C-alpha positions, -999 to +999 in steps of 0.1 A: +730-319-372+742-283-378+718-260-396+745-240-413+739-239-451+704-255-447+675-239-466+647-236-440+612-227-451+598-208-421+560-206-422+539-184-399+502-191-396+475-173-376+483-179-340+494-143-336+501-145-299+532-165-306+548-143-333+570-125-308+583-160-297+589-174-332+605-145-350+636-145-326+640-182-334+640-175-371+667-148-364+687-173-344+686-199-372+697-172-397+726-163-374+736-200-372+741-198-410+707-212-422+691-196-453+656-186-443+628-189-469+599-169-452+563-179-459+531-166-443+495-177-445+470-152-459+458-141-424+492-139-409+504-117-438+474-094-439+458-090-405+466-065-378+458-078-343+462-068-307+496-086-309+510-063-336+507-048-370+511-071-400+535-046-417+558-046-386+560-084-386+566-085-424+594-059-420+611-079-392+609-112-411+622-098-444+651-081-426+660-113-409+658-135-441+669-109-466+640-122-488+605-112-497+579-133-479+561-159-499+524-151-493+504-164-523+496-199-534+512-195-568+545-183-552+545-213-527+539-240-554+574-240-568+590-247-534+592-285-541+599-286-578+627-260-574+640-276-542+639-243-524+639-259-489+657-287-471+634-285-441+602-266-433+592-252-400+556-241-394+558-220-363+532-212-351+511-239-367+474-230-359+447-256-354+432-245-387+465-254-405+468-287-386+433-296-398+441-287-434+473-306-434+456-337-419+430-337-447+453-325-475+434-292-480+456-269-500+441-235-500+466-212-483+503-203-490+512-223-458+495-255-469+507-252-504+543-246-492+540-278-470+525-299-498+551-287-523+580-293-498+567-328-490+571-338-527+608-343-519+602-365-488+618-338-466+609-330-430+583-306-417+586-293-381+553-284-365+553-259-336+516-261-327+496-233-311+459-238-309+430-233-284+414-266-295+443-290-295+428-312-269+393-308-284+381-316-319+416-310-333+433-337-312+423-362-340+441-341-366+472-338-345+472-376-341+470-381-378+501-359-384+520-376-355+515-409-374+526-396-409+560-397-423+581-365-425+562-347-398+581-338-366+565-320-336+582-295-314+573-307-278+541-291-266+520-288-234+487-274-222+487-237-226+466-229-195+447-259-182+425-238-159+410-211-182+418-228-216+416-265-209+418-276-245+446-252-256+481-265-264+513-247-274+547-258-284+578-249-264+592-224-289+626-226-272+629-262-285+623-254-322+660-254-331+667-287-313+637-302-331+649-290-364+683-306-358+667-339-348+643-338-378+672-333-402+685-366-388+651-382-392+644-384-355+615-371-334+626-352-303+612-367-271+593-364-250+567-348-273+544-340-244+558-317-217 
């Protein structure tokens, strides 16, 4: 399915090392004619890290989308009732956010955006990036894999030698996963 004219909620959470991979995907979706609704978790909006300054990422995202970033819980809550999104992409989706989604903990703009969006039985695409995906968080990933309306960007071990429990999505497959999710299909294989 073509993304042209689709309203895509694009959420960034705290896996900062992948911001430079995900922002170009957001730009590509916008260039394909999608309307980007940018959303950031508290930490992704506020923290400067060795991967870049928050202000720099905010400027890039707002320039791509032409919109102010949703970065508070009250601003994220109307997403569902106002039908602001047709599909939501969480990229990167940190292990912390995966855990909160698995247990329905709604205490960040990212999780509120997801919960509000799901009110309309619409798809959420998860591009996971976590150092603990094959550890304690594996159970939470499994829970979301078995829930309706969640679609995963195919993922693999990040670095099996030095980070044996770390997994990361193939960010180059986000658009293909979005197109499949809009058709109600999980792209396969999930594990690369």
